N, CA and C atoms as an extended XYZ file, in Angstrom:
321
Properties=species:S:1:pos:R:3:atomname:S:1:resname:S:1:resid:I:1 pbc="F F F"
N         8.092       -5.123       32.419 N   MET     1
C         9.170       -6.040       32.760 CA  MET     1
C        10.508       -5.341       32.511 C   MET     1
N        11.428       -5.404       33.452 N   PRO     2
C        12.750       -4.794       33.248 CA  PRO     2
C        13.466       -5.438       32.061 C   PRO     2
N        14.329       -4.671       31.452 N   LEU     3
C        15.081       -5.157       30.296 CA  LEU     3
C        16.365       -5.825       30.749 C   LEU     3
N        16.659       -6.947       30.128 N   GLN     4
C        17.950       -7.610       30.297 CA  GLN     4
C        18.610       -7.649       28.926 C   GLN     4
N        19.905       -7.402       28.904 N   ILE     5
C        20.674       -7.507       27.670 CA  ILE     5
C        21.743       -8.551       27.914 C   ILE     5
N        21.642       -9.644       27.174 N   LEU     6
C        22.514      -10.788       27.404 CA  LEU     6
C        23.454      -10.989       26.222 C   LEU     6
N        24.726      -11.189       26.530 N   ASP     7
C        25.698      -11.547       25.495 CA  ASP     7
C        25.477      -12.989       25.094 C   ASP     7
N        25.632      -13.259       23.816 N   SER     8
C        25.543      -14.625       23.324 CA  SER     8
C        26.847      -15.345       23.624 C   SER     8
N        26.751      -16.558       24.126 N   GLU     9
C        27.961      -17.341       24.389 CA  GLU     9
C        28.579      -17.838       23.087 C   GLU     9
N        27.741      -18.058       22.071 N   ASP    10
C        28.211      -18.607       20.799 CA  ASP    10
C        28.656      -17.546       19.805 C   ASP    10
N        28.148      -16.322       19.952 N   ASP    11
C        28.390      -15.283       18.960 CA  ASP    11
C        28.657      -13.955       19.668 C   ASP    11
N        29.906      -13.512       19.716 N   PRO    12
C        30.224      -12.275       20.436 CA  PRO    12
C        29.595      -11.026       19.826 C   PRO    12
N        29.103      -11.103       18.603 N   GLY    13
C        28.473       -9.976       17.956 CA  GLY    13
C        26.960       -9.970       18.078 C   GLY    13
N        26.457      -10.760       19.019 N   ARG    14
C        25.001      -10.894       19.166 CA  ARG    14
C        24.580      -10.592       20.599 C   ARG    14
N        23.606       -9.706       20.734 N   LEU    15
C        23.033       -9.378       22.035 CA  LEU    15
C        21.564       -9.777       22.034 C   LEU    15
N        21.121      -10.407       23.104 N   ARG    16
C        19.709      -10.796       23.222 CA  ARG    16
C        19.023       -9.853       24.194 C   ARG    16
N        17.950       -9.222       23.727 N   LEU    17
C        17.186       -8.301       24.559 CA  LEU    17
C        15.956       -9.028       25.086 C   LEU    17
N        15.774       -8.977       26.404 N   VAL    18
C        14.672       -9.681       27.062 CA  VAL    18
C        13.892       -8.671       27.894 C   VAL    18
N        12.575       -8.591       27.668 N   GLY    19
C        11.736       -7.693       28.454 CA  GLY    19
C        11.212       -6.545       27.618 C   GLY    19
N        11.245       -5.340       28.179 N   ASP    20
C        10.701       -4.150       27.531 CA  ASP    20
C        11.797       -3.122       27.259 C   ASP    20
N        11.839       -2.635       26.034 N   LEU    21
C        12.757       -1.564       25.658 CA  LEU    21
C        11.907       -0.308       25.507 C   LEU    21
N        11.883        0.492       26.572 N   ASP    22
C        10.991        1.652       26.607 CA  ASP    22
C        11.681        2.824       27.298 C   ASP    22
N        10.921        3.849       27.593 N   LEU    23
C        11.461        5.055       28.205 CA  LEU    23
C        12.258        4.757       29.471 C   LEU    23
N        11.815        3.778       30.237 N   HIS    24
C        12.459        3.468       31.514 CA  HIS    24
C        13.762        2.690       31.366 C   HIS    24
N        13.930        2.012       30.247 N   THR    25
C        15.112        1.167       30.073 CA  THR    25
C        16.048        1.645       28.954 C   THR    25
N        15.611        2.630       28.188 N   ALA    26
C        16.356        3.037       26.989 CA  ALA    26
C        17.751        3.577       27.292 C   ALA    26
N        17.886        4.392       28.319 N   GLU    27
C        19.189        4.990       28.604 CA  GLU    27
C        20.237        3.925       28.944 C   GLU    27
N        19.882        3.004       29.825 N   ALA    28
C        20.815        1.931       30.183 CA  ALA    28
C        21.089        1.031       28.988 C   ALA    28
N        20.056        0.755       28.198 N   ALA    29
C        20.232       -0.084       27.012 CA  ALA    29
C        21.174        0.582       26.018 C   ALA    29
N        21.027        1.877       25.836 N   THR    30
C        21.901        2.617       24.925 CA  THR    30
C        23.357        2.468       25.346 C   THR    30
N        23.628        2.635       26.628 N   ASP    31
C        25.003        2.518       27.126 CA  ASP    31
C        25.586        1.141       26.826 C   ASP    31
N        24.818        0.089       27.107 N   VAL    32
C        25.310       -1.286       26.905 CA  VAL    32
C        25.495       -1.576       25.423 C   VAL    32
N        24.497       -1.236       24.628 N   ILE    33
C        24.542       -1.574       23.203 CA  ILE    33
C        25.603       -0.756       22.477 C   ILE    33
N        25.695        0.539       22.737 N   LEU    34
C        26.692        1.357       22.045 CA  LEU    34
C        28.113        0.930       22.390 C   LEU    34
N        28.315        0.357       23.561 N   ALA    35
C        29.638       -0.138       23.937 CA  ALA    35
C        30.068       -1.310       23.049 C   ALA    35
N        29.123       -1.947       22.382 N   LYS    36
C        29.415       -3.098       21.514 CA  LYS    36
C        29.463       -2.716       20.036 C   LYS    36
N        29.226       -1.467       19.706 N   CYS    37
C        29.093       -1.045       18.316 CA  CYS    37
C        30.405       -0.922       17.557 C   CYS    37
N        31.524       -1.172       18.210 N   ASP    38
C        32.804       -1.123       17.502 CA  ASP    38
C        33.112       -2.455       16.820 C   ASP    38
N        32.235       -3.424       16.974 N   ARG    39
C        32.423       -4.738       16.346 CA  ARG    39
C        32.067       -4.665       14.862 C   ARG    39
N        32.660       -5.555       14.046 N   PRO    40
C        32.337       -5.535       12.614 CA  PRO    40
C        30.902       -5.987       12.329 C   PRO    40
N        30.327       -6.760       13.240 N   GLU    41
C        28.946       -7.215       13.095 CA  GLU    41
C        28.267       -7.120       14.449 C   GLU    41
N        27.037       -6.610       14.437 N   LEU    42
C        26.240       -6.580       15.658 CA  LEU    42
C        24.815       -6.960       15.306 C   LEU    42
N        24.309       -7.959       16.005 N   SER    43
C        22.925       -8.392       15.847 CA  SER    43
C        22.227       -8.261       17.177 C   SER    43
N        21.007       -7.715       17.137 N   LEU    44
C        20.174       -7.646       18.329 CA  LEU    44
C        19.077       -8.693       18.187 C   LEU    44
N        19.132       -9.712       19.034 N   ASP    45
C        18.128      -10.770       19.032 CA  ASP    45
C        16.917      -10.250       19.802 C   ASP    45
N        15.820      -10.043       19.101 N   LEU    46
C        14.617       -9.468       19.694 CA  LEU    46
C        13.538      -10.519       19.971 C   LEU    46
N        13.891      -11.781       19.889 N   SER    47
C        12.891      -12.845       20.047 CA  SER    47
C        12.232      -12.836       21.421 C   SER    47
N        12.909      -12.317       22.439 N   ASP    48
C        12.341      -12.256       23.786 CA  ASP    48
C        12.033      -10.822       24.221 C   ASP    48
N        12.016       -9.901       23.258 N   LEU    49
C        11.642       -8.528       23.558 CA  LEU    49
C        10.123       -8.436       23.496 C   LEU    49
N         9.513       -8.111       24.624 N   ASP    50
C         8.052       -8.083       24.713 CA  ASP    50
C         7.448       -6.795       24.178 C   ASP    50
N         8.167       -5.683       24.328 N   PHE    51
C         7.603       -4.377       23.988 CA  PHE    51
C         8.717       -3.419       23.617 C   PHE    51
N         8.441       -2.553       22.643 N   MET    52
C         9.382       -1.505       22.285 CA  MET    52
C         8.585       -0.256       21.919 C   MET    52
N         8.907        0.865       22.566 N   ASP    53
C         8.256        2.129       22.228 CA  ASP    53
C         9.231        3.000       21.433 C   ASP    53
N         8.876        4.270       21.241 N   SER    54
C         9.720        5.151       20.438 CA  SER    54
C        11.114        5.338       21.041 C   SER    54
N        11.222        5.258       22.353 N   SER    55
C        12.541        5.336       22.997 CA  SER    55
C        13.396        4.147       22.597 C   SER    55
N        12.775        2.992       22.514 N   GLY    56
C        13.481        1.787       22.078 CA  GLY    56
C        13.906        1.863       20.630 C   GLY    56
N        13.034        2.426       19.800 N   VAL    57
C        13.375        2.602       18.393 CA  VAL    57
C        14.603        3.506       18.266 C   VAL    57
N        14.669        4.549       19.067 N   ARG    58
C        15.834        5.442       19.051 CA  ARG    58
C        17.105        4.688       19.412 C   ARG    58
N        17.019        3.773       20.387 N   VAL    59
C        18.179        2.963       20.767 CA  VAL    59
C        18.643        2.140       19.567 C   VAL    59
N        17.697        1.495       18.904 N   VAL    60
C        18.016        0.663       17.740 CA  VAL    60
C        18.652        1.512       16.638 C   VAL    60
N        18.080        2.667       16.363 N   LEU    61
C        18.622        3.520       15.307 CA  LEU    61
C        20.015        4.055       15.644 C   LEU    61
N        20.246        4.388       16.899 N   ARG    62
C        21.587        4.844       17.299 CA  ARG    62
C        22.614        3.739       17.104 C   ARG    62
N        22.235        2.506       17.473 N   ALA    63
C        23.146        1.374       17.294 CA  ALA    63
C        23.409        1.128       15.809 C   ALA    63
N        22.350        1.157       15.013 N   PHE    64
C        22.487        0.966       13.568 CA  PHE    64
C        23.446        1.999       12.978 C   PHE    64
N        23.266        3.266       13.331 N   LYS    65
C        24.116        4.328       12.810 CA  LYS    65
C        25.559        4.172       13.274 C   LYS    65
N        25.754        3.777       14.535 N   ALA    66
C        27.110        3.610       15.059 CA  ALA    66
C        27.837        2.464       14.365 C   ALA    66
N        27.171        1.340       14.202 N   VAL    67
C        27.799        0.189       13.540 CA  VAL    67
C        28.065        0.516       12.073 C   VAL    67
N        27.086        1.114       11.408 N   SER    68
C        27.226        1.442        9.987 CA  SER    68
C        28.342        2.446        9.751 C   SER    68
N        28.468        3.419       10.635 N   SER    69
C        29.518        4.429       10.455 CA  SER    69
C        30.912        3.833       10.606 C   SER    69
N        31.012        2.695       11.283 N   ASN    70
C        32.287        1.986       11.416 CA  ASN    70
C        32.494        0.972       10.298 C   ASN    70
N        31.556        0.942        9.327 N   GLY    71
C        31.671        0.004        8.212 CA  GLY    71
C        31.184       -1.390        8.544 C   GLY    71
N        30.507       -1.549        9.675 N   GLY    72
C        30.032       -2.866       10.088 CA  GLY    72
C        28.626       -3.168        9.611 C   GLY    72
N        28.187       -4.387        9.904 N   SER    73
C        26.827       -4.789        9.549 CA  SER    73
C        25.989       -4.919       10.811 C   SER    73
N        24.718       -4.604       10.682 N   PHE    74
C        23.789       -4.555       11.806 CA  PHE    74
C        22.507       -5.265       11.405 C   PHE    74
N        21.962       -6.069       12.323 N   ALA    75
C        20.711       -6.777       12.036 CA  ALA    75
C        19.865       -6.906       13.294 C   ALA    75
N        18.570       -6.931       13.077 N   LEU    76
C        17.602       -7.247       14.129 CA  LEU    76
C        17.104       -8.656       13.850 C   LEU    76
N        17.136       -9.500       14.862 N   LEU    77
C        16.785      -10.901       14.677 CA  LEU    77
C        15.483      -11.252       15.380 C   LEU    77
N        14.596      -11.897       14.660 N   SER    78
C        13.383      -12.530       15.170 CA  SER    78
C        12.497      -11.672       16.065 C   SER    78
N        12.132      -10.478       15.616 N   PRO    79
C        11.198       -9.710       16.441 CA  PRO    79
C         9.843      -10.402       16.485 C   PRO    79
N         9.175      -10.333       17.646 N   ASN    80
C         7.831      -10.907       17.738 CA  ASN    80
C         6.890      -10.058       16.881 C   ASN    80
N         5.662      -10.512       16.640 N   PRO    81
C         4.753       -9.765       15.753 CA  PRO    81
C         4.497       -8.319       16.185 C   PRO    81
N         4.418       -8.043       17.472 N   THR    82
C         4.176       -6.683       17.943 CA  THR    82
C         5.356       -5.777       17.625 C   THR    82
N         6.547       -6.231       17.938 N   VAL    83
C         7.756       -5.441       17.666 CA  VAL    83
C         7.982       -5.350       16.158 C   VAL    83
N         7.720       -6.426       15.446 N   ARG    84
C         7.875       -6.421       13.977 CA  ARG    84
C         6.954       -5.377       13.349 C   ARG    84
N         5.758       -5.233       13.875 N   ARG    85
C         4.809       -4.247       13.343 CA  ARG    85
C         5.373       -2.830       13.494 C   ARG    85
N         5.989       -2.545       14.620 N   ILE    86
C         6.606       -1.229       14.834 CA  ILE    86
C         7.723       -1.003       13.812 C   ILE    86
N         8.553       -2.022       13.633 N   ILE    87
C         9.658       -1.943       12.670 CA  ILE    87
C         9.115       -1.680       11.270 C   ILE    87
N         8.048       -2.398       10.910 N   ASP    88
C         7.458       -2.234        9.578 CA  ASP    88
C         6.800       -0.869        9.411 C   ASP    88
N         6.044       -0.435       10.423 N   LEU    89
C         5.355        0.861       10.330 CA  LEU    89
C         6.335        2.024       10.178 C   LEU    89
N         7.480        1.923       10.814 N   LEU    90
C         8.466        2.985       10.756 CA  LEU    90
C         9.383        2.886        9.535 C   LEU    90
N         9.266        1.797        8.794 N   GLY    91
C        10.067        1.651        7.586 CA  GLY    91
C        11.552        1.486        7.842 C   GLY    91
N        11.899        0.838        8.936 N   LEU    92
C        13.318        0.694        9.255 CA  LEU    92
C        14.069       -0.088        8.182 C   LEU    92
N        13.438       -1.110        7.614 N   GLN    93
C        14.113       -1.885        6.580 CA  GLN    93
C        14.363       -1.045        5.330 C   GLN    93
N        13.428       -0.191        4.990 N   ALA    94
C        13.597        0.675        3.819 CA  ALA    94
C        14.759        1.647        4.015 C   ALA    94
N        15.155        1.847        5.262 N   ASN    95
C        16.262        2.747        5.572 CA  ASN    95
C        17.548        2.001        5.895 C   ASN    95
N        17.604        0.711        5.570 N   GLY    96
C        18.845       -0.039        5.674 CA  GLY    96
C        18.982       -0.997        6.833 C   GLY    96
N        18.037       -1.008        7.771 N   VAL    97
C        18.120       -1.937        8.897 CA  VAL    97
C        17.703       -3.326        8.418 C   VAL    97
N        18.567       -4.305        8.595 N   VAL    98
C        18.285       -5.680        8.204 CA  VAL    98
C        17.482       -6.346        9.317 C   VAL    98
N        16.390       -7.013        8.928 N   VAL    99
C        15.563       -7.754        9.882 CA  VAL    99
C        15.463       -9.182        9.372 C   VAL    99
N        15.839      -10.148       10.225 N   ARG   100
C        15.812      -11.555        9.834 CA  ARG   100
C        15.143      -12.393       10.914 C   ARG   100
N        14.537      -13.470       10.480 N   ASP   101
C        14.056      -14.462       11.435 CA  ASP   101
C        15.236      -15.310       11.862 C   ASP   101
N        15.173      -15.885       13.055 N   THR   102
C        16.290      -16.668       13.573 CA  THR   102
C        16.703      -17.773       12.618 C   THR   102
N        15.728      -18.465       12.023 N   ASN   103
C        16.090      -19.556       11.117 CA  ASN   103
C        16.849      -19.031        9.898 C   ASN   103
N        16.616      -17.774        9.487 N   GLU   104
C        17.388      -17.169        8.391 CA  GLU   104
C        18.780      -16.790        8.853 C   GLU   104
N        18.924      -16.526       10.169 N   ALA   105
C        20.212      -16.074       10.707 CA  ALA   105
C        21.163      -17.231       10.948 C   ALA   105
N        20.684      -18.456       10.765 N   GLY   106
C        21.546      -19.604       10.973 CA  GLY   106
C        21.656      -20.015       12.418 C   GLY   106
N        20.676      -19.645       13.244 N   SER   107
C        20.712      -20.010       14.653 CA  SER   107
C        19.616      -20.954       14.986 C   SER   107
């Protein structure tokens, strides 16, 4: 499924990813997401992300590093169990990436 990246109408620092974040969509996703990394807060809502491969993980890590280097905060919101497993296996939280469920995020 092609990836869509949607701006939140309620929260300008939140992007919702819908579909697959993989080799075929990573380059375009990087361009869109990195363009938003100058914000003090950036959250990627992963609740509708069906699949993420290593290319997608690289996109997430680049965004995390860009936001963090600007002194901002970065979070991944509500990954489904498949995407959450990838996040857990790679130890992203142990390296500073915040992962929250939507109900914890106040949405």
